[in-house]
N, C-alpha and C positions, 0 to 999 in steps of 0.2 A: 344442723347446727344454726342457731339463730345470730343475728348481729351483735345483740346485747351479750350472749356467751362468747362471742369471739373477742370483744372488747375486754371482757373480764379476764379471758385467757392471756390476752397480749399483755395487760397490766400486771398480771402475776408473774410473767417470765422475764419481762424486760422493764428497764428502769424508765421512770417518767421523764421526758424531754422538757426543755424550757420552752415558753410560749414562742420565742423566736425561731426554735428548731422545728417546730410541729409541721409547718408547711412542707419541709423537705422529708419528712417521715425517715429519720435516720435509725431504723431498727435493722440491727446486724443479720438479716436473712436474705438470701438471693431471691430474685423475683420469681424463679422456678418454683420455690417452697411456697410462697406466699399465694402462687397461683393455684397451687394443689390446696392449700387451706381455705382460700376464698370460694373455691369450686364446691365446697360443702354447703354454702349458704344458698337458701332459696332466692329467687329473683327479687322479691321485694327487699330482702335484707342486702343484696348487692347493690340494690338502689341506694341504701343508705351507706354502704361501704364505699361508694363512688364519691361520696362528698367528704371523706376523711382526709385525704391527701391526694397529691398528683400522682403518686405512686400507685395507691389503690384505686383512683381514678381510672388510670389506664388498665390495670389488670381486671377490675370489675366489668368495666364496659366491654372489654375483650371477651370476657366469659359470658356475658349476657348475649352479645352478638353471635358467639359461637353455638351456644345453645339453641338459637332460633335460626340456624341455617344460614347466618352471613359468613361470607369468607373474603379476605382481602381481594380487591380493593373495595368491597361493599358497594358495588354498583346497584344491586338490587337486592331487597330482603323484605321479609314480611315477618312483622313483631307486633306483639300486643303494647297498647298505648303506655303501659308503665315504663317500658324499655325507651320509648321516646323521650319520656320524662327524665329518664336517667342519662340519656345523651344531653339533653337540654341543661340539667342541673349542673353535670360534670364539664360543660363547655367542650365536650369531645368533637362537636360537629366538623370543626375546621380540618380534624384529621380523617374524616370519613367522606370520600366522593360519592355521595348519594345520587344515583340516577333514578331508580325507580323506588317508591316506597309505598307498602301497603299496611295499614295499620288498623287493628281492631280495638273497639273501646268497650268498657265495662257498661254495667247498667246505671252506674252512678258516677259521680265526680267528673262529668264529661267536661265542665266549663275549665277547670284548672289543667286538665290535660290537652284541651284544645289549645290553650295558651302555650303550653310546651310545643305542640306540633307548629304553631305559628312560628316560634322562635327557631324551631330546627329547620323549616322551610327556608326562613329569611337567611339562614347561616349555610346553606346548601345551594351554592349558584349552579350546580349542575343538575339539580332535581327538576325534571320536566314531566314526570308521570307520578300522579298521587291518587291514592285510593283509601278512602275512609270508610270503615263499616261500623256503624253505631249500633247495630243489632235491634234497636227498637227506634221509636219516633225521637229524633234528635231534639225537636222543639219542646218536648215535655221531660227533658232530663232533669234529674234531681242530684242534690249533693248528697255526702254520706249521711247527713242528718236528716235526709228526707225533705230538704227545702227544694222548691221548684226554681230552677234557674230562670232568669229572665230570658224569653226567646228572642228578644231584640239583641241581646248580648251574644248569644250564641250563634245568631244568623250574621252579626257583625264580624264576629271572629272567622267564620266560614268564608265570608266574602272577601276578607283581607287575605286569607290563604289563597283563595283562587285568583285574585288579583296578582298577588306576588308571582305565582307559577305562570300565569299568562303573559306577563310582562317579560318574561325570560324567552317565550317562544316567538320566533320571527314570524310565524304564519299570521297574517290579517284576517282569515277567513275562520269563522267559528261556527261549530255546528252544536247546539244545545238540545239535548234529548230529555224531555220532561214528560210527565204523565199526559197522554193525548197526542202529542205531535213532536214534530222536529223543527227548530228555528235555525235558519242561516243568518248569520250576521257578518257583515263585512267592515271591520273596524279601519277607520281613517287614522291618520298619524296623531290626531289630536284627541283620540279616544283613550280614556284610561279606564279599563275594564276591571271588575264590575262596579258599578255603583249600586246602591240599594236603598230601599225605604220600606218602613214597617207598614203593612197594610192593617188598619185597625178593624176591618170587617171580620166577624167571626164566621167560621165554617159551620156547616150544619152538624147537628148532634154533639153540640157542645165541645167540638174540638178546638185546638188552638188556633191562632189567627194565621192565616197564610201571608206570605211574603211576596213582594214584588221586586224582581231583579231586574235593573235597566242596563242592558249591554248595547253600546252604539246606539241606534235608535229604536231598538226592538226592546219591549217589556214582556216578562213572562212570569207566571206565579208558580211558587213552589210550596208545598205542604207535605207533612208527614214525611220528612227526610229520614229515612233509615240508613242511608249510605250516600256518597257523592265521590265522584272521581273525575279528574281533569288529566289529559295527556296530549302529547303532541304526535301527530300522525303523519308519517311519510310514505306515500304510495311508491311502488317500485313498478307498478304496471303503468298503462298508458292512460290511465285516469286523468280526467281534466284538472281535478284538485290534487297537486302533487304534494302539498302539505297544508294541513289545517289542524286546528284545536278542536278537540273533543271533549265536552262536558256532558257527564250523564248523572242524571238523578234517578231514583228507583221510578220504574215505569210499569205500570199494569196494562195499559192501553196504549196502542200506537197507531195512528193513521198516517198512510204513506198517500200523499196528495201532491202532485207536481205544481198544480195550481195554487198551492197554500204556501206562504211565507217565502216566496220567490225560489222555491226547490226546482232544479231542473233535473232532467234524466241523468246527466253527467254527474250531479251532485249526489244523486242516489247510487249511482254505480260507485262512486268513490268511497260513500259512507257505509253502505249496507255490509260490505265484507269485514268492516271494523267494529260492528255493532255486536254486543253479546249482553242480553238483558235477561238475567235469570229470573226477574220478577214478572216477565211479560206473560199476560194471560188473555189477552184479546188483541186481534191484530187485523186492521181493516186496511183494504187496498183499493184505491181508486185508479181507474184507467190502467188496469194491470197489463194490458197489451202494450203499452208503451215503455214499460219497464224490462229491462234484460231479464229473460226468463231464467237463465243459468244463475245469475245473482240473486234473483228472488227466490228460487228453490233451494239455494244454499242457505239463504238466512231463514227460510221457514224450517229447514232441516235443523238447525241449531236451535230453534224454538218450537219443538215439536209439541210442547205442552200448551201452547197458545191456540186459542180458537180463531180461524181465518174466516174473514167475510169479504167478500167481493162486490164492489159497487161500480 
């Protein structure tokens, strides 16, 4: 059943209500019956149904979340981006205590859905772990009509989302994993992460421009963003860093060097057990004798497809 078919069926069986009565949706059927009827709709049609009234809003959002594995109190769930849009449009976020959110995006219409994600994140005060999967390069996303989105606008939205989540996390130590290395940033009380600026220089091969993200007193470049995640990590072991913020961008190559970017052996001992990089293909280790062999071996075991080089 489609949404238009449901509307036609409803109008044929029930009398029309006056404009002032429409927000209350005073149709003489119990919620259990409407739940069965709405469950016949596809997810996209449920998104439209969620905008009809408060009653359909609650029922439609509950069905969407139930289909995608969420259960009360919705602390953690993994849903496609159109469900995020449904939550945003229906204003259901205050009723859902989201702690961990993983969201997959389609190949088009990323800009509109990223705006919905930004609103959902802003309305979810308990959300401290966020993972976005764009499937392809985020910076060359297009609309449904094939129009290329402005990469500056997309990057601004992404940085706003990261900023909102980071300001909720009490940890002042931030590790950023980007293609090539790991950055450690210690934020002061006056730092408002992350600020951003557009790098006008083009990358090789006609690819889109890269971006510079300034975090604290450290700047790093990102390009070809197919995913992004931010999370709060709390170590239960005796690691030096008991709590820190971890930001991960797609990483094909990684270099572990304690002399680079103020990384210490204690930092690596805290960080490596919490790193999972599915796109890692080349791994370089400098001064491997100084790194805990157990932690290093465990990390390499999780990334067996990566080529390892020792220097």
